[in-house]
N, C-alpha and C positions, 0 to 999 in steps of 0.2 A: 318524689318525683314520679309521676305516673310513666308507666309503660310506654305510651304513645311518644311523650316529651323526650323519654330516655331513647329510644329508637332514632326520633328526629335527631336529636343532638349527636347520637353516634354516627348516622348517616352524614350531618355537616362535618364532621370531624373526618370521617373517612373521603368526601369528596374535595376537604383543603387539603388533605393529605397529600392525595394522589394527583389532585390539580398542581400543587404545588411540584411534586416529582416530575410531573408531564413538562412543566416549564423549565425546571433543571434541566432533564434530558434533552429536549429541545434545545435549548439556551448551548448546553454543551455540545449537540450535534452541529450548530449553526457555528459555533468558534473554531471547532476542530476543521471543518470543512473549508472555512474560509481561512484558517492559518495553512491547511494544507494547499490551498492554492497560492497563498502570498510566499510561503516560504519551502512549499513541498519539494521543489526541483533543487532546491539550494540544501535542503536537509538531505534529500537524496545523494548527492555528490558529497557531502560531507562523510554520509554513512558509508559510503563506498570508499573512500580515499583512507579515512582515520581509523581503520580497524586493523592495523598491522601487527598489534600486539594487544594481550588480553587487558591490560590496564587503558590504552587509548580505546579499545573497543567498548569498554563498559562506560568510559568517559562519554563516549560519542552516542552510546545508546540513552544515557541520561541526558544530555543535552537534546537529541533530537525529539526524544519525547515531552521532556519540558516545553517545547515550542510547538511542537503540533498536538499537544495535549492527548494522547492515547497511544498506549503501549501497543494494542491491538495493530495501528497502523506501522508502527514500527517492527512488529514481528511479520506483517505481511511484505515490507520492503525487505527484511532480512531473506524471507523464502525467496522472493524473487532474485536477489543477488546468488543465493545459495544455487539456485536451479540454473541461474546462465554462468555458474563456474567463476564468479566474481568474489566469490566469499567462501571461506572454508567453514565446516560446522563447528569449528572450534572457535572459531572467532566469534561465530553467531551466539555462541554461548554466553561471551561477554557483553554483547549487546543485549542480550535479552535480560541479563542481570540489571544492567544499567538502567535498561527500560523501566524496570521496577522502582528505581530511585527517582527517576524522571517524572513516574507519574505521582509522587507523593507531593508534588509542588500543588496540584490541585486542592489537596488537603489543607496545605498550610495557607492558602489564598482563603479559603471560605471559614477558617478557624479564624480569622480577622473579623472584628464587627463591622463588617462593610455594608450588610445588607440595607442600611439606611441610605445609601448612595446607588440603589439598585434602579430606581425609575430615571435618575440622573444618567447612567449609563446609557439606559434604553434610549432615552431621547436624544443623548448626543450621538449613539450609534444609528439611530433612525436617521436623524439629521444628514449624517455622511451618506447614507445609502442614498438617499432620494435626492441631496442636493448637489452633491459632488457628480459630475461626468467621468472623473478618471477611473479606471478599474480598480487600480491599487486603493484607492481612497474608500471606494466602495466596501471592497474587502475588509478595511481596516475598521469600518463603521459596522459591517455584519460581526466582526470580532469583538468590538466593543459591545454592541447590544446583545450579542450572545452572552458575554459575561455578566451584563446588565441581567438578563434574563435568568442566569444561574443563581444570581444573589436574590432576585425577586422570588423564584421558586422558593429558595429557601425560607426568605421571609414568611412567605404564605404557609410552609409545612410548620413553621415554628408557631404562629398565630393560631394554626388549626389544632396544634398538640395542647395549648393553654388550658383546655376544659379537661383534660386527661389528668391534670394534677389532683382531681377530686374523684377520679374513675377507677372504683376499687378494683374491677377485673383487670384494668390495664395495670396497676401498680402492681398486682399480684403476678401478672406477665413479666413486668420489670424485675421484680425481685427474683424470677426464674432463671433471669438471663446472668445471673451471678454464678451459674453453673458454665463453665469456660469450654467444655464440650459442645454443651448445648447452642450455647452462643456461635461458636464457631462453624457449627452446622446450619443455624438458622441463617446466619449472614452469607454463607457460601451459596445457599439455596436461592436466597433473594438476590443474591449479584447474579448468579447464573441465569434468572428469570429476567433482569432488567439489563444484562449484558453490559453493566458499566460499576466499576469497583467506586470510581469517584461519586457516584450517585449514592451507594452505599454509605461510604465514609461521610457525605455530607448530610444524610439521614442521622447517622450517628451523632454527628456534632451537633445537629440541632436537638437531637433528645438529649444531650449533654447540657446544652446551655438551656434546656427547661429545667435541670436537675433531677431527671428521669434516673439516669444511670452513672454507675460509678467509673471512676478510671478503670478499673481493672475489667469490667464488662465491656466498656468501649473498645480497650486493647483486644479483647477477645472477637469482637465483631468486626474490627479491624484487619486480624486475620483472617478471619473467614470469609473478607471480601479479598483477599489474596488468592485463595483458594478457587473462589467463585469465578473470578475473570478469567481462570484458564478454558472455562465453557468456549469462552469466542475464540480463543487460538484453536482449540479443537475443532469447532464448527468451520473456520476458515480452512483448516487443513484437510477437510472431507472431500473427497473427490480429487484432490490435487495429488501430484506426484510424492513419493516416498519421503523425499527430502523435506516436504512441506510437513509431514506427520513427525520427520525429525524434530523440526523446530519447535512445532508444539510440544512434543514430548518434553524437551529440553524446560520450555515454560511451566510444564506442568510439575516436572521434578524438582525443579528450583523454588518453585511456591509452596509445593506440598510437604518437602523435607524440609523446609525453611520454618514452616509454621510448625510441625512436629518438634523440631528443636526448641521452639520458644513456648510451647504450652505449658509446660513445668514450671517456666520463669518468668509467667505474665506477673506474679508480685513483684519480684525483683526488679522487672523493668518499671513497673509503676512507681516504685519507690525511687528509683534513678531518676525518671522524667519528671516526679514532683520536686527532686532537688534542683533541677536545671530551669524549670518553666516559673515564669510569674507566679506569684502567690498573692492572694488578698486575704490577710488573715484578720482583718478588721472587720469583714463581712460576717452575716450569720452564717449558720451551717448550710442551709440549703442554696442560698445566695452566693455563698462562697463555693459550693460544688458548682453551680451554674456558671460561675466568672472564670474558674482556673480550668476546668474539667476538657472544654474544648479545644483549647489551647494545647494541655497536656496528651491528648490523644493524638492530635496530627504531629507533635513532635514525638512520641511514642512510634506512629506510623513510618516518620521519616527515619528514625534511629534503628528499628526494625529491620527496613529495609537496606539501608545502609550497612549495617553489620552484617546482614545475610551476603550480601555481595562481596564485603571484604573477607569474610568467611570461606566461601566457594571460589573467589577468584583465581587462587593459586591453582585451582584444580579443574579448569576449563578443559584441559586435554583427556581427563579421566572422565569427565561428565560427558564429553562428546563420544568417546569410545563407548561408554556404558549406554548410550541411547543408540549408537549403532548397532549395538550388540540386541538392544530388547527391540529395536524397529529396524531391521535390517535392509537394505536395498537390493533389490533383485536385479541381477545383471541382466539386461536384455540384449539379445543377439543384434550387433549392429552391421549392416548391410555392408558388403563391400566396398559401395559406391560412396557410401558416407564415413569412411574411414579416413582419417588425414594421411596426406601423401607427403608432406613437406615439413611439418612442425618437428622438428629435430630439437630435443631438449639440449644438446650441447651447444646448439647456437646462441643459447640463452646468458653464456659467458659473454658474447660479442654482441650487443644491441643491435648492431646495423646489419649483421648477417641474420639475427632473428627477425627482423624486421622483413629483411628481402623474402624469408622462407614463409612469413605470416603474409606477405603480399600474394606470393603463388599460391598459397593455400586458401586465400579469398578468391582468386582465379578458379580455382577448382569448384568452391562452392558456387560461384556465378554458373558454371557448366552445369550443375544439378538445376540451378533457377532456370536456366535456358532450356533445358530438356522439358522440365515442368512446363513452361510457357509454350513450346513447341506442341506439347501434347493437349492443349488446351483451345486449338484452333477451332475457329467458330462453328464448322459443320460438323465436327466430330468430338465435340467436349463432353457429350453425355455418356458416349460410349468409352470413354478413357477415365472413368471417375477412379475407378480402383487404383491405375497408375498414379493419377495425380495425388491421391490420399498417400501413396507411398513416398512420392516426390516430397510433399510437404514434411513428412517425417524424417526422411533424410536429411533436408535443409535443417530442421532442427537439431537432429544430431551431431551434425558437422559443425553448425554454429557455436553448440555447447562446447565443443573441443578448441575451437580458434578462441572463443571468448577465455577459456583456462589458460590457453597458452599465451593469451593477452596480458592476463590478470599477472602470471608468473614474470611475464616480461617487465611490466610496469613497477614489479618490485626492485627491480636491478638498477644501478646507477646509469640514468640516461641523460643525454644532453637535452637543452630545450628543443632543438630542432627534430631529434627523435622522437622526444614526446609528443610534440605536434603531428609526425606523421603518424604515431601509433593512434592518437585520436582521429585523423582523417580516415586511416584503413578501418577502425570501428565504426565509425559513421557510414561508410561503404558497406560494412556488413549488413548494419540494420538497414539500409535501403533494399538491399537484396533479399533480407527477410521480410521486408514489407512487400516485396513483389511476389514472393512465394505467397504470403498471406492473402492478397489481392486475387492471385489465381486459383487457391486452394480452397480459400472461405468464400469471399464475394462472388467470383464468377460461379463457383460451386453452388452456391445458394440460386444464384439467378438460372443456372442450368437446370436445376432440381423444379423450379418452377415452370420452365420452359417445357420439359418433358413432362411434366404432370398435366398441363394443359394442353399437350398434344399439338402445339405451335408449330408452325414451318415458316422460313423466311423465303422471299421470292428470290429467283435467280440474280435479278439485279442487284437487291439487298445482301445477297451472299457475296457477289464479288466485290461489291462496296466494302463489307466487314474483311474479305479476306484481304484486300489491298493494305487496309489500315491496319491488320494484324502483322502485316509481313513487315510494314514499316517500323511497328512498336518492337517486333522481335529484332528486327536488324538493330535499334536504337542499344537495346539491352545487350545483345552480342558484341557490338561495337565498344560498349562502356567496360564491359568485361574485360576485353581485351586490351583496352588502352589502360585499365587498373594493372592487370597481370604482367603487360610487357611494358608499363611505363611511357605509353606510346600518346604525345601529346596530341599528335594529329587526328588520331582517332578519337580523341575526347572532343577535339572540336566539330568533328564530324557529326557526333551525336548532337552537339548543340545546335548544328546547322540541320538537323532535319527537323527542328521544333515548327518551321514555316510548313514545310510538306505535312506532317501530321497534324496541324491545326487546319490545314485546308482539307485535307481529305475529312477529317472529322466533321468540319462545316459543311462539308458537301454532302456526306451522309445524313447529317441530321436534318438538311434542308430536303433531302428527298423524303424521309420519314414524314416528315410534318405535312408536305404536299400530300402525300400517298393518305395520310390521316384526315387532312381537310377536305380532300375527293372521296373519302368515305371507302377508300380502297385498303385499309387497314384497321384492323381491330386496336381498340385503346389498349387492351392488355399486352399485345404484340408491341406497340409502340413504345409502352413504359420500358419493358425489358430491354428493347433495341437499344433505347436511349440510354438506360443504364450500362449496358454494355459498353458502348462509345465512352462514357465517363470513366468506366473501369480502365479501358485502354490508355485513355490520356494520363490516368493516374499512373499506369505503369511506366509511360514514358517520362513522367515526371520524376520518378525515382531513380530512372537510368540518367538521366540529366543530372540528378545529384551527384551521382558516382563519377559521373564525368568531369563534373566541375572540381572534384577533390584531387583529380589526377595530376594539375597544375601545380596545387599547393604541395603535395607530395614530392613532385618531382623538380621544384624549383622553377618550373616552365612559368611562361605569363600566364596571368588569369586567363581560364577559357570563358 
């Protein structure tokens, strides 16, 4: 073979291999994204409720990850729950351990000889996506097509590697993989690069199906993928609160220590896997290796992760304390205004009393949000930026305390009516947080652009905004008072303001449009003022949502 033809063949192999990998990753991304849409909220609810002890936490983590096909997504959900005070770090350790078990489902699927059905799945998925008008069926089509692309990518990688059976440099490289440490390091580096342990495992199974690697080498490569996938968790935690770094540290500790425990026992694991996996003794040596090794590698991957989870699960508390010592959280000073006033731990023994204290504390949160809103009046918004930033931070700090108290209350024995009231109160907390975000983030961005352009509103426009703003503030104030005092009449008044606010907003919009048509107003000014109107209408919508919960909490007629 001439050097030119050899180079051409190598180029063809590389293109086929990386093209197949690209399809594999794209299919995995499409399938994971659609699964998150179809089952994401349900999985989030399951994850939040079924983590009361280490065993249920591990089982929940495994189940959620098996469904959404991404341990990284599970870790991100865990970080969110810890940050909100809805999950302890100890419970998160069990979930992250279980997530490693759940992610082995991918390896089990790809180890079956299903690549011949790849294009069938792609075709069926495509038909669902483009024929069905129901969103759920479209997402099911995306899942099916994504799975087909995963199999098709593996098929392409398998076809691309066939010429390597006679390529001496590659064969020599495969022999060097028999060094476990070298195989683990190479696999970890590749997984960190593609940020998908499933992709690495898929390639390992493809190589095994071609007879290139032994079971021992495949196990070492799978162990390395477990270490490499930690990079995704670390990257996701960068720039996040310290609790996110702690969750990432749990992931790193569990995976790295787990691999170190098994490095010296790869041969024993291989022998055990051979004894429990299907065998084909009638085949020739290379054909037998290609037939048996893929399933054996997938089984070894599953056994390794299950064994590690069972080994570490009794020590979740100790692992959490170790991580807290290695990655300490720095206590930040809490402003006096953001400290809870009514959350008494003693009342948790009596859920009815605890609910009453929680309702009063949410009223306290509402007062902070109201101060934030009043500081954002249309004419003075830019000059109050520091006040607004501190107000948003105060809301976040107090909401964290409220959610932590609610989590502890939810773990007590509550009646169905009390549970319903707790859910309604938490919904109101979310609406108040939405108002805070709308003021501090959306209106803040609008204000900065307004100031940077040196824009000015006319007196007539200023008066119109002030009138609309005052009614929006009134609606928020009434909704907070209605919730705090269980006052159904005030809640009804909030809903009654809908027509007035809609009329004021429509009148102001017509005025702005008329001035734009008469060339009396710049397009940029019109756009920013129109956005401000939409944000004020959004704030009223959140206030109305709070008011509508009052009737359900107080057993009054629906608002």
